[in-house]
C-alpha positions as CSV (number, residue, x, y, z in Angstrom):
1,M,-2.0,-28.2,-67.3
2,T,-0.1,-25.8,-69.5
3,T,2.4,-26.3,-72.3
4,T,5.6,-24.5,-72.6
5,V,6.4,-23.4,-76.2
6,P,10.0,-23.3,-77.1
7,K,11.2,-20.1,-78.7
8,S,11.0,-20.3,-82.4
9,P,11.6,-17.9,-85.3
10,P,8.6,-16.2,-86.7
11,T,6.7,-18.3,-89.2
12,E,6.0,-17.0,-92.7
13,P,2.2,-16.7,-93.2
14,E,0.5,-18.7,-95.9
15,A,1.3,-17.6,-99.4
16,G,-0.5,-14.3,-100.2
17,L,-1.7,-13.6,-96.7
18,Q,0.1,-11.2,-94.4
19,A,0.9,-11.4,-90.7
20,G,-1.3,-8.4,-89.9
21,L,-2.8,-9.7,-86.6
22,K,-1.1,-8.7,-83.4
23,N,-1.0,-10.7,-80.2
24,R,-3.7,-8.5,-78.6
25,H,-5.9,-9.1,-81.6
26,L,-5.6,-12.8,-81.4
27,S,-6.1,-12.9,-77.6
28,M,-9.4,-11.1,-78.0
29,I,-10.4,-13.2,-81.1
30,A,-9.8,-16.3,-78.9
31,I,-12.0,-14.8,-76.1
32,G,-14.6,-13.4,-78.4
33,G,-15.0,-16.6,-80.3
34,V,-16.2,-18.3,-77.2
35,I,-18.7,-15.6,-76.3
36,G,-21.5,-15.5,-78.9
37,A,-24.8,-13.8,-79.0
38,G,-26.3,-17.2,-78.2
39,L,-25.1,-16.9,-74.6
40,F,-27.1,-13.8,-74.0
41,V,-30.1,-14.7,-76.1
42,G,-30.5,-18.5,-75.8
43,S,-29.6,-19.3,-72.2
44,G,-33.1,-18.5,-71.0
45,S,-34.7,-21.4,-72.8
46,G,-32.0,-23.8,-71.4
47,I,-32.6,-22.6,-67.8
48,A,-36.4,-23.0,-68.2
49,A,-35.9,-26.5,-69.5
50,A,-33.2,-27.8,-67.0
51,G,-33.4,-25.5,-64.1
52,P,-30.2,-24.9,-62.2
53,G,-29.0,-28.2,-63.7
54,I,-28.3,-26.2,-66.9
55,L,-24.9,-25.6,-65.2
56,I,-24.1,-29.3,-65.8
57,S,-25.3,-28.9,-69.4
58,Y,-22.9,-26.0,-69.9
59,A,-20.1,-27.9,-68.1
60,L,-20.5,-31.0,-70.3
61,V,-20.5,-29.0,-73.5
62,G,-17.6,-26.9,-72.2
63,V,-15.6,-30.1,-71.6
64,L,-16.4,-31.2,-75.1
65,V,-15.2,-27.9,-76.6
66,V,-12.0,-28.0,-74.5
67,L,-11.2,-31.5,-75.7
68,V,-11.9,-30.6,-79.4
69,M,-9.9,-27.4,-79.1
70,R,-7.0,-29.3,-77.6
71,M,-7.0,-31.7,-80.6
72,L,-7.2,-28.8,-83.0
73,G,-4.5,-26.9,-81.1
74,E,-2.2,-29.9,-81.5
75,M,-2.5,-29.9,-85.2
76,A,-2.6,-26.1,-85.6
77,A,0.5,-25.5,-83.5
78,A,2.4,-28.0,-85.7
79,N,1.1,-26.6,-89.0
80,P,-0.8,-23.3,-88.8
81,T,-2.9,-22.7,-91.9
82,S,-5.9,-20.6,-92.9
83,G,-7.7,-23.9,-93.8
84,S,-7.3,-25.2,-90.3
85,F,-9.3,-28.5,-89.7
86,S,-10.3,-28.6,-93.4
87,A,-6.6,-28.7,-94.4
88,Y,-5.8,-31.3,-91.7
89,A,-8.7,-33.5,-92.8
90,D,-7.4,-33.2,-96.4
91,R,-4.0,-34.6,-95.2
92,A,-5.3,-37.1,-92.6
93,L,-8.5,-38.5,-94.1
94,G,-8.3,-37.7,-97.8
95,R,-9.0,-34.9,-100.2
96,W,-12.7,-35.7,-100.1
97,A,-12.8,-35.0,-96.4
98,G,-11.1,-31.7,-96.6
99,F,-13.3,-30.6,-99.5
100,T,-16.5,-31.7,-97.7
101,I,-15.9,-30.2,-94.3
102,G,-14.4,-27.0,-95.8
103,W,-17.5,-26.3,-97.9
104,L,-19.9,-27.3,-95.1
105,Y,-18.2,-25.0,-92.7
106,W,-18.3,-22.2,-95.2
107,F,-22.0,-22.8,-95.7
108,F,-22.6,-22.8,-91.9
109,W,-21.0,-19.3,-91.6
110,V,-22.8,-17.9,-94.6
111,V,-26.1,-18.8,-93.0
112,V,-24.9,-17.4,-89.7
113,L,-24.2,-14.1,-91.5
114,A,-27.8,-13.9,-92.4
115,V,-29.1,-14.8,-89.0
116,E,-26.8,-12.2,-87.2
117,A,-27.4,-9.5,-89.7
118,T,-31.2,-9.8,-89.2
119,A,-30.8,-9.9,-85.4
120,G,-28.6,-6.8,-85.5
121,A,-31.0,-5.0,-87.8
122,K,-33.9,-5.7,-85.5
123,I,-32.2,-4.1,-82.6
124,L,-31.1,-1.0,-84.7
125,A,-34.6,-0.6,-86.2
126,G,-36.0,-0.6,-82.7
127,W,-33.7,2.4,-81.8
128,I,-34.0,4.2,-85.2
129,P,-37.3,3.1,-86.8
130,A,-36.9,5.6,-89.6
131,V,-34.5,3.2,-91.3
132,P,-36.3,-0.1,-92.3
133,Q,-35.0,-3.4,-90.9
134,W,-33.7,-4.6,-94.2
135,G,-31.9,-1.3,-94.6
136,W,-30.0,-1.8,-91.3
137,A,-29.1,-5.3,-92.4
138,L,-27.7,-3.9,-95.6
139,I,-25.8,-1.2,-93.8
140,V,-24.3,-3.6,-91.3
141,M,-23.2,-6.0,-94.0
142,I,-21.6,-3.3,-96.1
143,V,-19.7,-1.8,-93.2
144,L,-18.2,-5.1,-92.1
145,T,-17.5,-6.2,-95.6
146,A,-15.5,-3.0,-96.1
147,T,-13.6,-3.6,-92.9
148,N,-12.6,-7.1,-94.0
149,L,-11.6,-5.9,-97.5
150,V,-9.2,-3.2,-96.2
151,S,-6.8,-5.5,-94.4
152,V,-6.6,-8.3,-91.9
153,S,-5.4,-5.8,-89.3
154,S,-8.6,-3.8,-89.6
155,Y,-10.6,-7.0,-89.0
156,G,-8.5,-7.7,-86.0
157,E,-8.9,-4.1,-84.7
158,F,-12.7,-4.2,-85.0
159,E,-12.8,-7.6,-83.3
160,F,-10.5,-6.5,-80.6
161,W,-13.0,-3.8,-79.5
162,F,-16.1,-5.8,-80.1
163,A,-14.7,-8.7,-78.0
164,G,-13.4,-6.3,-75.4
165,I,-16.9,-4.9,-74.8
166,K,-18.3,-8.4,-74.4
167,V,-15.6,-9.3,-72.0
168,V,-16.0,-6.2,-69.9
169,A,-19.8,-6.6,-69.9
170,I,-19.7,-10.2,-68.7
171,A,-17.0,-9.4,-66.1
172,A,-19.1,-6.5,-64.8
173,F,-22.2,-8.7,-64.7
174,I,-20.4,-11.4,-62.7
175,V,-19.0,-8.9,-60.2
176,V,-22.3,-6.9,-59.7
177,G,-24.3,-10.1,-59.6
178,G,-22.0,-11.7,-57.1
179,L,-22.3,-8.7,-54.8
180,A,-26.1,-8.7,-55.1
181,I,-26.2,-12.5,-54.2
182,F,-24.6,-11.8,-50.9
183,G,-26.4,-8.5,-50.2
184,L,-23.3,-6.4,-50.7
185,L,-24.4,-4.3,-53.7
186,P,-25.1,-0.7,-52.6
187,G,-28.6,0.5,-53.5
188,S,-30.0,-2.9,-54.3
189,D,-33.0,-4.3,-52.6
190,H,-32.3,-7.8,-53.8
191,P,-32.5,-10.3,-50.9
192,A,-29.1,-11.8,-49.9
193,S,-30.1,-15.3,-51.0
194,G,-26.7,-16.7,-51.4
195,F,-26.9,-19.8,-53.5
196,S,-30.2,-21.0,-52.1
197,N,-32.0,-20.6,-55.4
198,L,-29.9,-23.5,-56.8
199,T,-31.8,-26.0,-54.7
200,A,-34.8,-24.2,-53.1
201,H,-37.4,-24.6,-55.9
202,G,-37.8,-28.2,-56.8
203,G,-34.2,-29.1,-56.3
204,F,-31.1,-28.7,-58.5
205,L,-32.7,-30.9,-61.2
206,P,-36.4,-29.9,-60.9
207,N,-37.3,-31.6,-64.3
208,G,-35.2,-34.7,-63.7
209,P,-31.7,-35.8,-64.9
210,G,-33.0,-36.1,-68.5
211,A,-33.3,-32.4,-68.7
212,I,-29.5,-32.1,-68.6
213,L,-29.4,-33.7,-72.1
214,T,-32.2,-31.4,-73.3
215,G,-30.1,-28.5,-72.0
216,V,-27.0,-29.8,-73.9
217,L,-29.0,-29.6,-77.1
218,M,-30.0,-26.1,-76.4
219,V,-26.6,-24.7,-75.5
220,V,-24.2,-26.7,-77.7
221,F,-24.4,-24.4,-80.7
222,S,-23.7,-21.3,-78.6
223,F,-20.1,-22.6,-78.3
224,M,-19.5,-22.6,-82.0
225,G,-16.8,-20.2,-83.0
226,S,-14.0,-21.2,-80.6
227,E,-12.1,-22.7,-83.5
228,I,-11.8,-19.4,-85.3
229,V,-8.5,-18.6,-83.5
230,T,-6.8,-21.5,-85.3
231,L,-7.7,-20.0,-88.7
232,A,-6.6,-16.5,-87.7
233,A,-3.3,-17.7,-86.2
234,G,-1.9,-18.2,-89.7
235,E,-1.9,-14.4,-90.1
236,T,0.2,-13.7,-87.1
237,A,4.0,-13.3,-86.8
238,D,4.3,-16.4,-84.5
239,P,1.3,-18.6,-85.2
240,Q,2.7,-21.6,-83.2
241,A,2.9,-19.6,-80.0
242,A,-0.4,-17.9,-80.6
243,V,-2.2,-21.2,-81.1
244,T,-0.6,-22.7,-78.0
245,K,-1.6,-19.8,-75.8
246,A,-5.2,-19.8,-77.1
247,T,-5.5,-23.5,-76.7
248,N,-4.2,-23.4,-73.1
249,S,-6.6,-20.6,-72.1
250,V,-9.8,-22.1,-73.4
251,I,-10.5,-23.8,-70.1
252,W,-10.7,-20.6,-68.0
253,R,-12.5,-18.7,-70.7
254,I,-15.3,-21.2,-70.7
255,A,-15.3,-21.5,-66.9
256,V,-15.5,-17.8,-66.4
257,F,-17.7,-16.5,-69.2
258,Y,-20.2,-19.4,-69.5
259,L,-20.4,-21.2,-66.2
260,G,-19.6,-18.1,-64.1
261,S,-22.3,-15.9,-65.7
262,I,-24.9,-18.6,-65.8
263,L,-24.2,-19.4,-62.1
264,I,-25.0,-15.7,-61.3
265,V,-28.3,-15.9,-63.2
266,V,-29.6,-19.0,-61.5
267,S,-28.4,-17.8,-58.1
268,L,-30.1,-14.4,-58.4
269,L,-33.4,-15.7,-59.8
270,R,-35.7,-18.7,-59.4
271,W,-35.1,-21.0,-62.3
272,D,-38.9,-20.8,-63.1
273,D,-39.2,-17.1,-62.9
274,P,-41.3,-16.1,-65.9
275,A,-39.1,-13.1,-66.6
276,I,-36.2,-15.4,-67.7
277,L,-38.1,-16.4,-70.8
278,K,-40.0,-13.2,-71.2
279,D,-37.1,-10.7,-71.0
280,G,-34.1,-13.0,-71.3
281,S,-32.0,-14.4,-68.5
282,Y,-29.4,-11.6,-68.3
283,V,-32.0,-8.8,-68.5
284,A,-34.1,-10.5,-65.9
285,A,-31.1,-10.9,-63.6
286,L,-30.1,-7.2,-64.0
287,S,-33.7,-6.1,-63.4
288,S,-34.0,-8.1,-60.3
289,I,-31.1,-6.2,-58.6
290,G,-32.5,-2.8,-59.7
291,I,-30.2,-1.9,-62.6
292,P,-32.1,0.8,-64.5
293,H,-32.7,0.3,-68.3
294,A,-31.4,-3.2,-68.1
295,G,-33.2,-4.1,-71.4
296,Q,-31.5,-1.4,-73.4
297,I,-28.1,-2.1,-71.8
298,M,-28.4,-5.7,-72.8
299,N,-29.6,-4.8,-76.3
300,A,-26.4,-2.8,-76.7
301,I,-24.3,-5.7,-75.5
302,V,-26.2,-8.2,-77.8
303,L,-25.7,-5.8,-80.7
304,T,-22.0,-5.8,-80.0
305,S,-22.0,-9.6,-79.9
306,V,-23.9,-9.7,-83.2
307,L,-21.5,-7.4,-84.9
308,S,-18.6,-9.4,-83.5
309,C,-20.1,-12.6,-84.8
310,L,-20.8,-11.0,-88.2
311,N,-17.2,-9.7,-88.4
312,S,-15.6,-13.0,-87.5
313,G,-18.1,-15.0,-89.6
314,L,-17.2,-13.1,-92.7
315,Y,-13.5,-13.4,-91.9
316,T,-13.9,-17.2,-91.2
317,A,-15.9,-18.0,-94.3
318,S,-13.5,-16.0,-96.5
319,R,-10.4,-17.7,-95.1
320,M,-11.9,-21.2,-95.5
321,A,-12.9,-20.3,-99.1
322,F,-9.3,-19.0,-99.6
323,S,-7.9,-22.3,-98.4
324,L,-10.2,-24.3,-100.6
325,G,-9.1,-22.1,-103.6
326,R,-5.4,-22.7,-102.8
327,R,-6.1,-26.5,-102.8
328,S,-8.0,-26.3,-106.1
329,D,-11.3,-27.2,-104.3
330,A,-12.8,-23.8,-105.1
331,P,-12.4,-21.3,-107.9
332,A,-8.8,-20.3,-108.3
333,S,-9.7,-16.7,-107.8
334,F,-10.6,-17.5,-104.2
335,G,-7.0,-18.4,-103.5
336,R,-5.6,-15.1,-104.7
337,T,-4.9,-12.0,-102.5
338,T,-4.6,-8.3,-103.0
339,E,-1.3,-6.4,-102.3
340,R,-2.6,-6.0,-98.8
341,G,-2.9,-9.8,-98.3
342,V,-6.7,-9.8,-98.5
343,P,-8.5,-12.6,-100.4
344,R,-10.9,-10.2,-102.0
345,S,-12.8,-12.7,-104.2
346,A,-13.3,-15.1,-101.3
347,I,-14.7,-12.3,-99.2
348,L,-17.0,-11.0,-101.9
349,A,-18.3,-14.4,-102.7
350,S,-19.1,-15.1,-99.1
351,V,-20.9,-11.7,-98.8
352,V,-22.9,-12.3,-101.9
353,F,-24.2,-15.6,-100.6
354,G,-24.8,-14.0,-97.2
355,F,-26.9,-11.3,-98.9
356,V,-28.9,-14.0,-100.7
357,A,-29.5,-15.7,-97.4
358,V,-30.6,-12.4,-95.8
359,A,-33.1,-11.9,-98.7
360,F,-34.4,-15.4,-98.1
361,N,-34.9,-14.5,-94.5
362,Y,-37.2,-11.6,-95.5
363,L,-38.9,-13.2,-98.4
364,W,-39.4,-16.8,-97.3
365,P,-38.5,-17.0,-93.6
366,D,-40.6,-20.2,-92.9
367,T,-39.7,-22.2,-96.0
368,V,-36.4,-21.5,-97.8
369,F,-34.6,-19.8,-94.9
370,Q,-35.9,-22.4,-92.4
371,F,-34.4,-25.1,-94.6
372,L,-31.1,-23.2,-94.6
373,L,-31.1,-23.1,-90.8
374,N,-32.0,-26.7,-90.4
375,S,-29.6,-28.0,-93.0
376,S,-26.7,-26.1,-91.3
377,G,-27.8,-26.8,-87.8
378,A,-25.7,-30.0,-87.1
379,I,-22.7,-28.9,-89.1
380,A,-20.9,-27.7,-85.9
381,L,-21.0,-31.2,-84.5
382,F,-19.8,-32.6,-87.9
383,V,-16.9,-30.3,-87.8
384,W,-15.9,-31.4,-84.3
385,L,-16.2,-35.1,-85.4
386,V,-13.9,-34.4,-88.3
387,I,-11.4,-32.7,-86.0
388,C,-11.3,-35.8,-83.8
389,F,-10.8,-38.3,-86.6
390,S,-8.2,-36.0,-88.2
391,Q,-6.2,-35.8,-85.0
392,L,-6.1,-39.6,-84.6
393,R,-4.2,-39.7,-87.9
394,M,-2.3,-36.4,-87.8
395,R,-0.7,-37.3,-84.4
396,K,1.0,-40.3,-86.1
397,I,2.1,-38.3,-89.1
398,I,3.6,-35.5,-87.0
399,Q,5.4,-38.0,-84.7
400,R,6.8,-39.7,-87.7
401,E,7.8,-36.7,-89.8
402,S,8.4,-33.8,-87.5
403,P,8.1,-34.7,-83.8
404,E,9.7,-31.5,-82.6
405,K,6.6,-29.6,-83.7
406,L,4.4,-31.5,-81.3
407,V,4.4,-28.7,-78.7
408,V,0.7,-29.1,-77.9
409,R,-0.4,-32.6,-77.1
410,M,-3.9,-34.0,-76.7
411,W,-4.3,-35.5,-73.2
412,L,-4.5,-39.3,-72.8
413,Y,-4.2,-39.8,-76.6
414,P,-6.0,-41.7,-78.1
415,Y,-8.5,-42.6,-75.4
416,L,-9.8,-39.1,-74.8
417,T,-10.1,-38.6,-78.5
418,W,-12.3,-41.7,-78.9
419,A,-14.3,-40.7,-75.8
420,T,-14.9,-37.3,-77.4
421,I,-16.1,-39.0,-80.6
422,A,-18.5,-41.1,-78.6
423,L,-19.9,-38.1,-76.8
424,I,-20.4,-36.1,-80.0
425,T,-22.1,-39.2,-81.7
426,F,-24.3,-39.6,-78.6
427,V,-25.4,-35.9,-78.8
428,L,-26.2,-36.3,-82.5
429,G,-28.2,-39.5,-81.7
430,Y,-30.1,-37.7,-78.9
431,M,-30.9,-34.9,-81.3
432,L,-32.9,-37.4,-83.3
433,T,-35.3,-37.7,-80.4
434,D,-36.2,-34.0,-80.7
435,T,-39.1,-34.2,-83.1
436,A,-40.4,-30.6,-82.8
437,D,-40.7,-28.7,-86.0
438,G,-37.2,-27.3,-86.8
439,G,-35.9,-29.3,-83.9
440,G,-32.9,-31.6,-83.5
441,R,-34.2,-34.4,-85.8
442,D,-34.8,-32.0,-88.7
443,Q,-31.3,-30.5,-88.2
444,V,-29.5,-33.8,-88.1
445,V,-31.4,-35.3,-91.1
446,L,-31.1,-32.3,-93.3
447,S,-27.5,-31.5,-92.4
448,T,-26.6,-35.2,-93.1
449,L,-28.3,-35.0,-96.5
450,V,-26.4,-31.8,-97.4
451,A,-23.2,-33.4,-96.2
452,A,-23.8,-36.5,-98.2
453,A,-24.4,-34.5,-101.3
454,V,-21.1,-32.6,-100.8
455,V,-19.3,-35.9,-100.2
456,V,-20.6,-37.3,-103.5
457,L,-19.5,-34.1,-105.3
458,A,-16.1,-34.4,-103.7
459,V,-15.6,-38.0,-104.7
460,V,-16.7,-37.3,-108.3
461,R,-14.3,-34.4,-108.5
462,Q,-11.5,-36.5,-107.1
463,R,-12.0,-39.3,-109.5
464,R,-12.3,-36.9,-112.4
465,S,-9.0,-35.2,-111.3
466,A,-7.3,-38.6,-111.0
467,R,-8.4,-39.6,-114.6
468,N,-7.2,-36.3,-116.0
469,G,-3.9,-36.4,-114.0
470,T,-4.7,-33.0,-112.4
471,H,-2.2,-31.8,-109.8
472,T,-3.6,-30.3,-106.6
473,P,-1.4,-27.5,-105.3
474,D,-0.8,-26.4,-101.8
475,R,-2.0,-29.6,-100.1
476,V,-1.1,-29.6,-96.4
477,T,2.3,-31.2,-95.9
478,A,3.9,-32.3,-92.8
479,P,5.4,-29.5,-90.7
C-alpha cells in the first residue's frame, strides 16, 4: 500500500539548519540506514542458532521495523524536525519523555561510534599494520568529524557513496548467488542445489521453533538506524515528501537486502557449515562458489558499512543533541548553528564522548566499555516503544489540530500500534531469559537502570523549571 503525497510548497528547515540534503542523498540515507555492518558480521551467529529458520527471525523483526517506521513516518510527515521521535514524545507524553529518550538515543549512538571506529581500525590495521589500531581509529574519527563540520551536504555526499557501495555489493551478491544456486554461474563448481539446503539438514527448524526467538534477539539490533531518515528529512527542501517516500519504501528495502541476501546464504550453504561461524556467512557463501579473495572483498564492504555507520551515527547524535539544545534540555550552545547551518557544538560534544568511549574500549574493554555496551544494548527497543506510545497520542492531536497533514497513516490504528507494543515488550521479556555474560538480561537490566536514572533527572529538572517559571522554547507544536 502506498500513500500519495499532495503537492506542497517547500518547508522551511528547522531554525538554524539548512536544506542541504538532496533527494538522492535522502534516498541513499534511507537505504543505508537499514543496511548496517551487523548484517554482514552478525548474521552467521543467527544462522548457526536457528538454521534456515533465521529467515523467520529476520522476517519478524522486519515486520516490527516496518510498523515502527510507519508510525514514525506518520508523525514525521506531519511535523518534520531534527528531534524526530524525541520531539514527538515531548509533545505527546510530556517533556520528561522527550528529554529521556533524546539523551538515551544520543548515548546509544555515542557508544556505537566507539564500536564502529574500533571495528574499522581493526580492518585498516590488518591492511596497513605500520599504523597502530588506535591510530586508525583516531584518523577515521577525525576525517568523519571534519566531514560533518563542513556542511550537511558533505555528510549527505559521503553517505550517498557509502550507502551506494553497500547497495551495489548486496545486489551483486544476490544476483551472483542466485545464479550459483541454480548452476548458472559461469566458472563455478558449486552444485546446483536449488533451495534444498533449506530443508535437507535437519529440516527448516533443526533446533526447534524456540530457536526463532533466539534468532530474533541476535538480529534485532542490526536493524537499528532505519529511523535516521526522519531526522535527516528536516534538512531537505520538501521534508514531507521525503519522509513519505522513505516510509513507503522500507518494506521492499528490508525484503530485498535482509531477507533476500540471507536466503542466498542459507541456500548456498548448509546451515551447520563450520565456515559460517569461522569466516562469516557472506564470506563463506562467496568462497563456496569460487569467488577469489572473498575475505578481502567482504572486508572492504564491511569497512564501507562501518564508515557509513560512523558517518550517520555522528550526524544522528549531533542532530539529537541540537534538538535537545533547542528545547532547553541540553546546553544552549548545542542548539546553535554556524553560518553553514551546522550545529558545531553538538557535533564536537558527540565526538568528544565518542573519543572517550574509544579510549575505554582500549583501556578497559572488559569492564567499563562492556558496561557501556550492555547499558545501551536495549535502548533501540526502548526507542521503538516510545515511538509507539507517542503515535497513539499524536494521531489524535494531528487529527484535531491539522488533519490535512495526516498524509501517512498507520495501518489499522490503533490495533496494530498496540500489537507492536506487545511484540516489543515480549522481546524485552524474552531477553531476560538470556543469562549469558553480557547477554540479553544484562542489557535489559542495565539499560533500564540507565533509563530510570535519566527519567529521574528529567522529572527533577521539570519540577525545578516549573518552580522557577522557566519557559521552554521550541517545543514541538502541532503542524
